[in-house]
N, C-alpha and C positions, 0 to 999 in steps of 0.2 A: 866126062866125069859124070858119075851117078852117085845117089845116096839119098839120105833122109835128114829131115831137121826135126829135132825133138825138144820138148820142154825138159830142162835139166833137173828139175825138181820131181816131176811125175812121170817123165819118159813118154809122155803122151805126144803123138805125132802132131806137127804144127803145119797144117795145110794153109797156103797162102803166104808162107815165108819167102824171102827173096834170096837167092844164091847168086853171086856175082864174082868176077875175077878182075885183076889188076889191067886186063887188056880191053875191058869195057863190055864184055859179054855178060848177060845176066838172064835168069829164068825164075819161075815161081814154082813152089812145090804144089803138088795136086793129089787129089784122091786117086785111088788106083782100083780098077775092076778085079784085079787079081787077089784072092784072099791070102796068098802066101807072101805078098808084098805090102809092107806097111804103107798107110796113107802118108802124105807129105813127101812123096817121092819126086825126085828131080832128075833131069838130064841136062847137061850143059856141055856144049862143044866148045873146046878151048885149044889154043895153039900149043904145040908141044913145048917142053922144057918146063922149069919151075915157075909157078905162078902163085901169088896170094889169093886165096878165096875167102870170101866173107859171107856169113849168113845173117840176115836180119829179119825182124818181125815187129810189127807195131803193136801197141797195147800193153807196154811195160816190160818188154824183154830187152836184155842186153844183146850185144852182137857176139858172134864167134867167128874168129879168123885164124887161118892156118895156111902154111905153105905146102902146095902138092906139086910133085913132079908128074906132068902129063907126058904119057908115052905115045909117040906117033902110031896111028892105027891100032890103038889098044884102048881099053876101058879101065879106068881107075875109080875105085869107090872111096868116098869121103862122107861120113856122117857129121852132123853139126848138133851141138847141145847148147841151147840158149838159156841163160841163167836169168832168174827173177830176184827183185827185192822183196822183203817181208817186213812189214812195219808192225810194231807194237808200242804202246806207251804205258808209262807208270808215273804216278798213281792214275787210277781210273777216272777220278774226280778231285777237284780242288776246292778248297774253302778256307776262309779267314774271317775272323772277328776282330773288327777294329774300331777304335774311337774315331770320331771325325777328325780330319786333318793328319791322321797317322797313316803309315804305310808299312808293307810287308812284302818281302821277297820269298818266294818258295821254289824248290826244284821240280822240274818236270823233265822226264827223260824219254827220248825217242830211240828205239832200238830196231836195228836192222839185222834180222837173223837170216836173211837171204844171202845168195852167192853174188848178187850184182848190186852196184852202188844205188842208194836210195836218194832220190831228190824230192824234197818236200817244201811246202809253203803252209804257213799257219794263218788262218783268218778267224774273225770273231763274229759271232751272231748274238746281238742283244736279245734277252729273254725277259726284259722288264724288271720291276721291282715290286716288293710288297711293302707299303708304308708301315712304320711301326704303330700308328694309330689303328686300331680295330677294324671293324667291317665297313665296307663301302655300300651305302644305301643310295639306290637311284629310283627316284619317283617317275613312273611312266603313266600318262593319262589312260583311263579306262577306254576299252573299245567302244567306238560309237556305233549306233545302228547302221546297217548296210542297206543303201537304197536299192530298190528293185529296179532293174534296168540291164541293158546289155553288158555295161562294164561290169556291174555287180555279179552278174551271172558268170562272167569269165573269171572274176575274182574267186568266188566260192560258192556259187549258186545261192547267194543271198543269205547265207548262214552266218549268224552272229555268235561270237565266243565271249563270255564274260570272264574276267580274271581280276586278281588283285593288281593294284596300280603301283606296287613297290617291288623292286628287286633288292635283295640283300646278298652281297656277294662277298664270301669269305676268301681272304688271300688272293684276290684278283691281282695278276701281274700288271703293272702299269709301266708306261715308257717314262724314262728319266726326264724328257723334255716334252713339252706340249706340241700337238700337231694340228693341222687344219684339214678338215674333210669336206669333200663336195659330194652331195648326192645328185647324181644325174638320173632322172627318172622320167618315166611316162606313166603317171599314176595320179590318183585323185587325193589322197590324203596320207601325209608322212608324219602325222603328229607323234604317234608312239615311237616310231624308229629314230626320228630326230631327237626326241626328248631322252631316249635310251642312251644315245651317243653323247648328248650334252652333259649327262650326269657323271661322266668320267672326268676326274680332274686333269688327265693327261690329254684330253682333247680341248683345245682351245676355242675352235670355231667349227660350226656345222652349218654350211650353206646349202642351198637347194637350187637346182637348175631344171626347169621344165622343158624337157626334150619331146613332149608328145606333139601331135598335130597342132595343138593350141599354142605351142611355144616354139623353140628353135634348138637346133643342134649346136653345142658349145664348139668354139675353136680351140686349137691347141693351146694358144696363150692363155685362154681362160682356165684350162685344166692345170696348167703349169703353176698356177698360183696356190695349189694345194698339194699337200703330202700324199693324200690318198684320195681316189676316186671311187665311189660305190655306184654301180649302174644296175638298174633294173627297170622292167616295165610291167604294167598291167593294162596298159592301152598301147595302141600302135604307136612306134616312133615317128617323129616328124620325117625322117629319112633313115630307114633301117640300114642301109649300106654306109652312109656318112657317119652315123654313130659308131659303127665298128671301125672305120677308117681313123677317126679321130682318136679312139681308145688305143689303137695299136700305135699311133704316132706318139701319144702320151707315154705308152709303155717303153717304146724305143728311147725316149728322151729321159728315162729313168724314173717315170711315174709308177705308182703302185695301184693296181686295179683289182677290185673285188667285184665279181659279177654274180647276181643271184636271179631267181625266177621272176619274170618269165623270159629271161634272155635267150632261153634255148627253146622257145616255142616255134611255131610254124605259121605260114601264111601271113596274114596281116600283122600278126604280133611278133614276127621273127626279128632277130638281130642278124645283120650281115656284115658286109665289108671286110677289111683285112683281119680284124681281131677274131673273126670266125673263120674266114676262108683260109687264112694262112696258120690257123690253129695256135693263136696266142691263148686262147680259151683252154681251161682244163677239161671242159666238157664240150661234146658235140651233140646235136639234136637228133633224136631218133623218132621225132613225130609230133612233138608239141605238149601241151598242158595235160596233166592228170589231176583228177579230183577224186582222191580216196584217201582214207586216213592210214598213215604209216607212222612207225616209231623207230627208234634208233636200233640199228642192227649191229654188224660187226664194225669196230672202229680201233684205231691205233691209239690206245690210251697213252702211250709215251710221246705222242706227237704234240708240239706246242699249240697246234690248232684246237686240240680237244682238251686243253688244260682246263680242269674244273668241270668238265662236262660229264654228266651221268645220265641225263634224260633228254630225249628230243622227240618231237612229233611234227608231222605236217600233214596238211590236207591238200594244198595247192602245190604241186611241184611239177617238173618236167621229166619226160622220157629222154635220158641221156645215155651216152657211153663216154669213157675216157678218150681224150685226144692223145696223139702220139707223144710219148715221153712224160705225160702227166702222172703224178703220184696220187694214188687213192689213200685217203685218210679215214673216210667213214662211209658206211652204206645204210640205207633204209632196210627195214626188215623184210622187204619184199626183193632185196638184192640189187635195187636200183642204187647207183652212185649217189652219195649225199655231199661229201666234202672232198675237194682235190686241190692240189696245188701243182703249178707248172712253172719252170724256168725256160725262158726263150730269150735269146740275144743278151743273156747275162742278167735278165730281170725276172721277177717273179709275179704271178697272178694267181688269185685264189677264186675258185668257183665254189658256190654254196647253193646246193639244189633245193631251196625252200623259199617261200614267199614271206616277206617281213611287213606286208601291209597291214594296216589296222584291222583287228578282228579276226586274224588268222590264228588257228590252233597253235602255231609255233610259239606264240607268246605266253603259252601255259607251261614252257619247258625251258631248258638251258640253251636252246637254239640261238637266241640273240647274242649270248655270250661269245659264240664262235666268230662273230663279226669283230668284236674287240680283240680276240685272240689273233685274228688275221691281220689286223692293223699293227699289232705288236711285232708279229712275225715278219711282216713285209718291210718294216721300217728298220732294216739292218744297217748299222754304220759302224764307224770306228767307236769303241767304248773308252770314254776318257779315264775310267778307273781301273782299266785293266791293260797290261802290256806284256810283250813276249820279245825275249832276245836270245837268239836270232829269230827272225820271222820266216827266212828261207835259207837253205843250206844243203849240203850233200853228206849223207852218212855212208862210209865205206861198208863193204861187206863184213858181216859179223862184228859190227861195231855199234857204239851207242853215242847219242849226242845229247848233252845236258842243255835244257832250255831253262832260262831264268823267267819266271812268272812274277810280275809286280802288281799288288793290289794297293791302290792309292785312295784313301778315303777323303783326301782333301779335293778330290774332283767330283764329289757328290753333293747335293744341296740339302739333303735331309736324311735322318735316320731311317733305316729299313733294311729289307733283305734284297740285294741286288744280285741278279742272275745273269749269266751269259754261257754260251757254248763255244768252245774251241773246235774248229774244223781243220784237220790236217790233211792236206791233199798231197798225194805222192805218186810215184810211178809203180807203186805195189800193184801187181796185176790182179790180185784177188781182193784187196781192199784199198782201192784208190782213194777213198775218203773215210777218214776215221772221225767219228762225231757226227752230229746232225747238221 
């Protein structure tokens, strides 16, 4: 038996589809050198008489099956057309205004306009909240003079930057519950960065761990005591491979990692181990540190990591490229990646290609705010004030499924604007995930 396998929606040939019969024979469709023969062509030798043949294809296609009578010493042609599901939703966004302790249900509809059944699952992503009380003001100590020496030369060639010591943040999204953060570093002065994080009301504790050659690499149990670990170096690590191994172990255990400069440096300043070698990191090194002024170039303004960001600058950053499957969120104006996020083994890590040490030019811009955005984005969990029913189900072809969305203000502690994102994952070939 010969034939082709096509996409039933577009009639495009599907190379790599499997055609099998009820006798156990099977083959795979292939490209063809003959321009008169469509790609996705197959040839399958089968016993004579009537048999059931089935075509399948991974990646969101349904199967196609039919009975064909195979003639002894003859050729029979049978083409297959695989259907796909097609997901849309209405409305595009949901909102409710409630008094504390009140609740509200609202309809949400998933529609399958495709020819195959749609299987879906709904998940939630917390996007923080804006308190009802005005602006958030964070006091950060002024930059201290930079001592001349090898470490200072590596940091920014001894250059000092003077800046105001207050951040006034309008409408900054906060987590509904407080978190603990550990700064794992090989650096000399964390005053500004630590003070900045401690200024946020949703960060309960900011501890530091010296992992330089004068300190030690933390163990997994040490990291697991914290919701988020932020790691960077401006000095050599006590053990560059061990720090990468323990960060990967923490990530695998569900920990949230933010990596910044000089983590993608080279030689004695390098970070190694599994976090780098097995590409947990969103960035890979292209050669080490760079000392030249750059400003914010292209960025995805709709991405939560860039919420409230309009300016950014750096002097000390790394030469990097994206690792496999990492998502680029922002670039420097010289085209070098700036912010990226990556999911591996079901957990996310954020890379920020700038240095947050005292005195760096980054502190004159919105760059520090990206760190808090990353903390909010990484700490995804079930949202108590939002629920969906059903969470998972199947929508037949050309059908719709009503979903009940409930907002419950009894599950929040204080007035404010609470935000979340609904993500619908499905077997829709073209849009397997709706929402961020």
